[in-house]
ZAMARGU-4260 file (C-alpha; in steps of 0.2 Angstrom, whole numbers, plus 5000, padded with zeros to 4 digits):
<rodrens>
0) 5884/5130/4708 | 5869/5121/4713 | 5867/5104/4704 | 5851/5101/4694 | 5843/5084/4691
5) 5847/5085/4673 | 5866/5086/4677 | 5866/5070/4687 | 5864/5052/4684 | 5852/5046/4698
10) 5855/5028/4702 | 5841/5018/4710 | 5848/5004/4721 | 5833/4993/4727 | 5835/4980/4741
15) 5830/4962/4743 | 5816/4956/4731 | 5817/4973/4722 | 5806/4987/4723 | 5789/4983/4716
20) 5778/4994/4704 | 5770/5004/4719 | 5787/5006/4729 | 5793/5024/4731 | 5809/5020/4722
25) 5800/5014/4706 | 5789/5029/4706 | 5804/5041/4708 | 5812/5031/4694 | 5797/5034/4682
30) 5797/5053/4688 | 5815/5058/4687 | 5821/5059/4669 | 5839/5054/4673 | 5835/5040/4685
35) 5840/5022/4681 | 5839/5006/4692 | 5853/4994/4696 | 5845/4978/4690 | 5851/4962/4698
40) 5850/4944/4690 | 5844/4937/4707 | 5832/4948/4717 | 5827/4934/4730 | 5844/4926/4733
45) 5856/4940/4733 | 5874/4936/4732 | 5885/4951/4738 | 5899/4949/4725 | 5886/4949/4711
50) 5876/4964/4718 | 5891/4974/4721 | 5898/4970/4704 | 5882/4976/4695 | 5882/4992/4706
55) 5901/4996/4701 | 5896/4993/4682 | 5882/5005/4683 | 5892/5019/4692 | 5907/5017/4681
60) 5896/5018/4665 | 5888/5034/4671 | 5892/5050/4660 | 5887/5062/4673 | 5890/5063/4692
65) 5880/5050/4701 | 5867/5052/4715 | 5864/5036/4723 | 5846/5032/4730 | 5847/5016/4739
70) 5834/5007/4750 | 5837/4993/4762 | 5850/4980/4756 | 5853/4992/4742 | 5862/5003/4755
75) 5874/4989/4759 | 5877/4985/4740 | 5881/5004/4737 | 5893/5005/4752 | 5902/4990/4747
80) 5904/4995/4729 | 5911/5013/4733 | 5929/5008/4734 | 5928/5001/4716 | 5919/5016/4708
85) 5929/5027/4696 | 5916/5039/4691 | 5912/5054/4702 | 5898/5052/4715 | 5889/5068/4720
90) 5879/5061/4734 | 5869/5047/4742 | 5852/5046/4748 | 5851/5031/4760 | 5835/5024/4766
95) 5831/5010/4779 | 5848/5002/4781 | 5846/4984/4787 | 5857/4978/4801 | 5866/4965/4791
100) 5878/4961/4805 | 5863/4956/4816 | 5862/4936/4817 | 5843/4938/4820 | 5840/4946/4803
105) 5829/4936/4791 | 5832/4929/4778 | 5849/4924/4786 | 5858/4926/4769 | 5857/4945/4771
110) 5871/4944/4784 | 5883/4940/4769 | 5882/4959/4766 | 5889/4963/4783 | 5897/4971/4791
115) 5896/4988/4784 | 5913/4997/4781 | 5914/5012/4793 | 5925/5024/4784 | 5917/5041/4781
120) 5909/5044/4764 | 5919/5055/4752 | 5903/5064/4747 | 5887/5072/4755 | 5875/5059/4761
125) 5858/5058/4770 | 5851/5043/4779 | 5832/5041/4782 | 5828/5029/4796 | 5813/5023/4805
130) 5811/5020/4824 | 5802/5003/4821 | 5810/4995/4806 | 5810/4976/4808 | 5826/4975/4798
135) 5837/4987/4808 | 5835/4998/4824 | 5836/5017/4823 | 5851/5016/4835 | 5860/5005/4822
140) 5856/5017/4808 | 5862/5032/4819 | 5878/5023/4823 | 5882/5020/4804 | 5876/5037/4799
145) 5888/5044/4812 | 5903/5034/4805 | 5899/5038/4787 | 5896/5057/4791 | 5878/5056/4785
150) 5865/5067/4790 | 5852/5056/4799 | 5833/5060/4796 | 5821/5052/4809 | 5806/5045/4799
155) 5797/5041/4816 | 5787/5025/4816 | 5788/5022/4797 | 5792/5003/4797 | 5804/4998/4783
160) 5799/5013/4773 | 5792/5002/4759 | 5776/4998/4750 | 5770/4986/4765 | 5773/5000/4777
165) 5762/5012/4767 | 5776/5021/4758 | 5771/5020/4740 | 5771/5038/4735 | 5780/5044/4750
170) 5779/5063/4747 | 5789/5067/4763 | 5803/5057/4756 | 5802/5066/4739 | 5803/5083/4748
175) 5818/5078/4758 | 5826/5071/4743 | 5823/5087/4733 | 5831/5097/4748 | 5846/5085/4748
180) 5848/5087/4729 | 5847/5106/4730 | 5862/5106/4742 | 5873/5096/4731 | 5886/5106/4721
185) 5892/5103/4703
</rodrens>
């Protein structure tokens, strides 16, 4: 049976400095009735253990299967939290994963979120990556998508797929997400 939005708990997982009022994640949160954001105590100085603990709390408090919608450092947060989540996760929509193992990443403390685990994800996942993302190469995204068993979607030259790169409303992302949701099973 195809899963409906009303049958899921959509968990918005922002990255470093949060997703502002015009960011596509914030817009989706307002639009999707079952969406809730993973709030962090410190958005500008992320501490991996704290961020992961908040993610685990949110997933484990869910009363419906969770669909993760993670952007940037939110991808790393979600992936590190997975082994500790007890509630069912129906799928993950992962956007613009940063290369947290790259010593050239700035700010440097983002490296504390690396490296990524490489185990295959136990649920359907889709990764959207850009060819000119300053936080991680398309090749890196392809490598981890392959390790996780995620379908990789090429966003072209889309920067970091955030407000600064012109992705406030991001209608293309909305369509890809809707297609992804329609393939999840209850």
